[in-house]
N, C-alpha and C positions, 0 to 999 in steps of 0.2 A: 547588636543588631547583625545580621547578616552581611550587610555591608563591609562591616567594619574589623568584623573576623575575620574574611577572604583577604581583608587588603594587606596585610604582610605576606600572607604566600603570594600575592599577585606580584606585589611589588621584590619578593623574591624572582620570582621567574624574569620580571622587566629588568632587573638588574643584572641579570645574566644575559639577557639579551642585549642590554647594551654594552656591557663590559665586552663581548664578542665583536661587535659593531667596532668599538673602540681600537681592540687590536687589532683588526682585519684593517680598520683606517691609519694605524699609526706604520703600520708595516707598508702598506701601498703608496703613501704618500713617499716615504723617502725614498722607494723604489721609482714611482715617478718621476720625484725630482729631479733623481740622476740621471735616467733616460731623458728625461725632456730636456736635461743641460747639455748630453751627449749629443744626441739628436737636433740640438736646437729645433724643436717640435712647439709651436705655442698649442695645438692642443692639448699633447700631451703634460706642458708645463699647464695650462688650464685644469686638468682633471687632476694634478700634483694640486695648486691652489683649493679644490675642491675636497680633494682627502683632508689636507689640514683644517678646511674649513668643517668638514662632519667630525673629527677628530677634538677639536673645540667643543663641538654644540655636546658631543655625549659628555662630554668632562659636567658640562652645565647638566645635562638629565641627570647625574649620578648624584650632583648637588641636589637636584628637584625632588630626586627620592628620598633622600636624607632630612632635608629640611620642612619638606610640606607634612612626614609624620611626628613633627614634634606635641606637644600636649597645648593645651590652651593657656595662658595666665592670664594675669591681669591687665597687661598692656595690648597681649591679641585674644578677647575672650570668645570669640568665633575660631580659634584657632590656625594655623599655617596653610591646610589647604591649599590655599592661591599662590604661595611658593610653586607650586608646579605649574602655574600657567605663565607665572613670574618668568622662570628661566627656559620655559619652552620659547616665549617671545626673544629672548636673548639668542638662545638659538637659531631662532629665524633671521634676526639681524646678523648674525655671523654667519651665517648663507649667503644671504642678500653682498654682505660687504666681503667678506675674504674667497666667496666662491663665484656669486654673478660678476659682481666689479673687474675683479682680476682677471675674468674669461674675457668681457668687453676690452679690456686691454690688452693680451695678448692679440684677439682678433683683428684690432684696429691696429696695431703695431705691426704684424705680420702681412697687414694688408699697405701697410707704407714701405716696410723693408724690406719686403721678397726673401729671397732668400734658396738656397738652394738643397735640395735634400742628399743628406748623407747616406748611402744604401745601409751601412753596414750599424751605424747609431740607428736608422731607422727598423730596421731589423729587429735589435734588441729593445727599442720603445715598444714595438708592436707586440713584442712576447712580453714585454712588461702587464702590457696593457691587457692580454690575455689572462695571465695570471691576475690582474685585478678583477676581470671579468668573473671568475671564478671565486675568487674570496667575495666579494661584492653579493653574488649568487646566493652565497651560502648565507650570507649572515640574514639576507633578503627573506631568505626560508625558514631559517631559524625564527626572525619574527613576524613571518605570516604564520608559521607553525601554531606560535603564541596567541599572535590574534584569533586563529581558530579554536583553541581551545579556552579562548574567555568568551565565547559565545557568537564568534562572526565579525564580521566587520563592523555594525551598529553598534555593538558592545564593548568590543575588544579596542575599537579606537577610539574610545572613550577619554582614554589614557594619555594628556600630550605627549609624555615620554615616548611612549610604544610609537603614536601616531607618526611623531618626528623621525624613529629609528628607521619605520617602514617607507615615509618619506624619503628619508635619506636613500638608505638603501636600492628603493625601486632610479632615483633619478641616479644614480652613479653605474647601477645598469646600465642606463638609457644615455648618459653623458660617456661611459666608455666607448658602447657602440658607435656615438659620433664620432670620438677621437679616432676608433679604429679605421672607420669608414673615410675620415679628413687623410688621416695620415698615408693609406692608401692608395687614396686618387692623387694627393701632390706627387709620392713618390711615380706612378705612372704615368699621370702628366706634366709634371716637374711644375705646374701650376699651384701657387700656394695659397690662391683663390681658395682652392679644396677645406686646406686645414685652417685659412683664418674663419672660413664660413662652418665649422666645425665649431671654433673657440665659440663665436657669437653664439649659437644655438646650442653650447654647452650653458652660457651666462645668461638669455631667455631662459631658459629649465630652470635654473637655480633660481632668478629671480622670482618668477610663477611661482615654484614651490614656498619660497621666504615670504610671500605675500600672500597665501592662502595658511601658512603656519601660524602667520604673524598676526591675521584677521582672526583666525579660531583663540589663539591667545588671549588678544583683544577684547572679543566679547567675552570671553570668559574673567577675563579679568575688570572689567567696568561694572559686571554684576548681570551674569545672564541667569534667566530662567530655569528652573528644575525643568524636566522630558515633560509633553504636555501630558503623554500617559498619567504620569505621577498626578498632575495636578489635577484631569478628570477625575482620577481614583479619590483625591481628597474631597473634590467637590461633591462627589456624588455621597460621599461616604458623612459629610457635613448634610446635604439635604435629606439624608437616611435620617435622621435623628430627628426624635419627637420632640423635643423640648427647641428645636430651635425654629422659630417663623423664617428667616432668610437670612440666605448670605451676603451681607452687602459688601465685601471686597476678599478675596485672596491673591496673597502677595508670594512667588515663591526664589530664592537665589541660590545657587550653587556657592556653596562656602570652600568646597574641596572636591577632589576627585570623586570621593565615595559621601559627601556630607550636602548637607542643604538645610537653610533657613527656611521653615514656613511661618507663615504672623495670615492671620483670617481675623476678619471683624463681622461678628453676628449677631443680630438678633433672637434673645428670646422669647418664648410666648410668655402674655404678663403670668401673676400671680407665685412664682418661684419665689423663695426666700433665701436669703444668702448663703446657708449650708450648701441648700440645692443647686447654687448656682455653679457652687465648689466645685463639687460630686461630679457636675457634669461635664465642667471644665475636664478636671484632670482625667474623665473619662475616655474625653475628645481626643484629647491628647495623648495619651495611651494607643489607641485605636489607630490615629494617625501615624504614631510611628511603628506599627505594628503593619500596617499596609503600604508602606513607603519607608524602607530600612533606611536612605539615605538622609531622613528626616530628623535630625540630633538636634536641633533648636526648634522649639514649636512655640508660638504664642498668639494667644487668645484674646481679643477683645469681647467682651461680651457685655452687652445691654437689654431690657427687657422692651417690647416694641411701644409699649406702654412709654416706659420715659423718655424713648429717643421722642417719640411725639409729640410730648408734653417739650421738649427741649426746641421743637422745632415750630410750638406753635409760638403767635403774634407778642403772646404775654412771656413767654420765655427768650425770646430773642429780643425783646426789644420792638420788635416793628409794630406800627400801629394802622388799625384796622381802619376801613372807610373812607370815607372822600376825604 
């Protein structure tokens, strides 16, 4: 299928994007930590925590790319595709705990502790943030370039690993901007409230991003339906089959990034023998696989209309008519 043949190439590009983001965040995290300790800057230390959280998350995403492509086995007959969503959920938790909560702590600590800005230390810290802005911006450009190459936002951001990298890099650029503004205003006015506010703003931003990423991962883990467009194509295909009298139910569920389960219950027209029913079922499954590339598991429950009506009659169900 087209979806599975493109997957290794797509994963290879995503892996490069994640590695670029990981390298940038590791270097930046060390620089921010040293700069924050020298300048005694809560905003810079908040950004250091943000970069550490992002680095850990990129390791989670690399694990997701590797583990989600393992073939199905007897214990996991539908494959390991949902590993991608699980590791993305851990990444969201990492952003919330290591980034958001620490940033809030730094902000409140600065408000209670005060502190005097050191000109030399702050200049060094702002230089570190300037370099971080460039590095995070380049990583974001790389991620957005891949998103564009995979069909734009709607298609490219289906991959939770790539979506997480884009969210992290965009948040990092905004976070660095807030930290720069907070440090500059603190240095000019001598009021630590500006830098504390920047730390609190970074924390709020990280918590919001973590919530959005975690919500998306949760929806996919608990069994999100396939795209509405794919569902509509399947329904139209079933309705066009002359042997199908009616479609009683249609269920779809994503089992991975580019795999889905399809289950349908259909009533066939009367008069088909068992061999014809089998041929119809095989043809329909092949047709569904042809129009929905991600449908790698397809199940059909087929019955004749006359048989279902007989099962639903009072005699068949054990119900009694009359008064």
